[in-house]
N, C-alpha and C positions, 0 to 999 in steps of 0.2 A: 502302650498303643503306638502302632508305627503309621507313618504317613504313607499314603498310596504312591506307588512309583509313577513318575512322569511318563506320559506317552511320548513316543518318538516325535520329534518336531515341536513339542510343547514349549513355549518360552516361560522362563522364570520371570514373572512380571515385576518381582521386587528388585531385580537386577536390571530391568529394562531402563533405558535412559529416557528421562522426560523429554518431549518434543513439543513444538508449536507449529502449527500450519500457517503459511503466509501466501497471500496472492501476490504475484510479482508483475511487474510492468516496467517498460522502458520509457525513458524520457531524457533527452539531451545526452545520450551516450551512457547514462547510468542505469543500473538495475536497481529498481526500488521495490519495497515490500510493505504491505499492510497486513496486520493480523486478519486471518479469514473471518473471525467473529465480528470485525468491524466493518466488513464489506456486505452491502445489502445485495447488490447485483452489479453485473457488468453488462454494458450495451455497446454496440457499434455506434458510429457517429450519429448523433441526434441533432435536429435542427435547433439552433441557438437564436434566441431573439435578443439583440443588444438592449442594454439598459442604460439610458443616459445618466451621466454624472456618477457612475459607479466607480469604485476603485479600480486601478488599471489592471489588477489581476482577476477581476470578475469579468468574464467573457459575456455574460448575459444570463438568461434564464432558459430552461427547457421544460417541455411538458412531457412528463412521464406518466402515461395512462391517467391523465386528468389531474395529477399532482405537479404543482410548479416547483421547481428546484432551481437554486442558484447553480451556475456552471462556473467552476473556478479553473483558470488556466494555471494548472499546477506548476508548470515551468516558470512562469512569471512570479508566482506566489513564493517559491523557494529559491529564486535567483538564478535560474538557468536559461540558457538560450535553447530555444526549440530547434531541433534538426529538420522538422517538416511540420506542415500545417494539418496533416491527417491526424484524427484523434478518435479515441475511444472514451466511453464514460464509465468511470468507476464510482458507483454510488456508495457513499459512506454516511454513517450517522444513524444508528439504530434507534437511540433513545431520544434524540432531539429532532430538529429539522434536518432532513437529509440534504447533503451536497453532492453535486456531481463534479468529480475531479477529471479534468481533460488530460489524458495521457497519450503518448504515441502509439505504443504497441503493448498488447497484453502478453505476458509471459506464462509461466507455469505456476502451479501450486506446489510450494516446496515445504517439505517437513524438515525442520531445523532442530537439532539437539539444543537444549538450553544451554549446555556447556559451550556451545559455538557462538552463542549470542553475546556480544561485548558492548561496553560503552563505546560511544563514538570518539574518534580522534578530536582534537581541538579544532582542526581545520580540514575541510574536504574542499579541494580546489574547485572553485566555480559554483559552490552550493552554500546556502545560507544554513548554518549548523544548527540554529535554534529549532528547525523543524525535524531534526534527526534525533530519534530515540535510542536506536541501537545500530550496530552493524554486525555482519557475519562474513568471515572470509571464506568465500567459495574457492574452488581450486582454480578458477580462471579470472575471478574478479571480486570486487567488494559488493556486497548486498546491503544496501542502505534501507533500514527499517525506519520508516516515518512515524512521527508522533501524531496520532489522529486528533487528540485533544487540541493541539496547537493548530492543526489544519482547520478544525471546526471553529476556532475563535476568529471569525472574520471581521 
């Protein structure tokens, strides 16, 4: 029995490299990423209501179509200085109570080969390394992949 011949342009799936999709965003001069399956949605700036006596990294709460979410100043949470006050909301937390992460600018969706995803270095200048799960070296910069579970543990 012979196998059928491959059609022109058909990929050999067994040889294709496994990849993961990441949502990217900018914050404090760094390019960060979250796995696409961890992101519920992305919104432009939403009104934030301050919450008295909240931790310093909690900017307040937002109303997302009737659902009240905690808004986390991601820069402050991970030890960065924000470069500007404008923000977008990256909503994470599919299984539990969702959170809104405030980021400066939304980037692209990147498909990264698993072989290009590395353990983080011991130190990334200006960043609390406990929130970093992995990194990937892009041609022009380091992509910092955040640990969603640690971000959700507020």
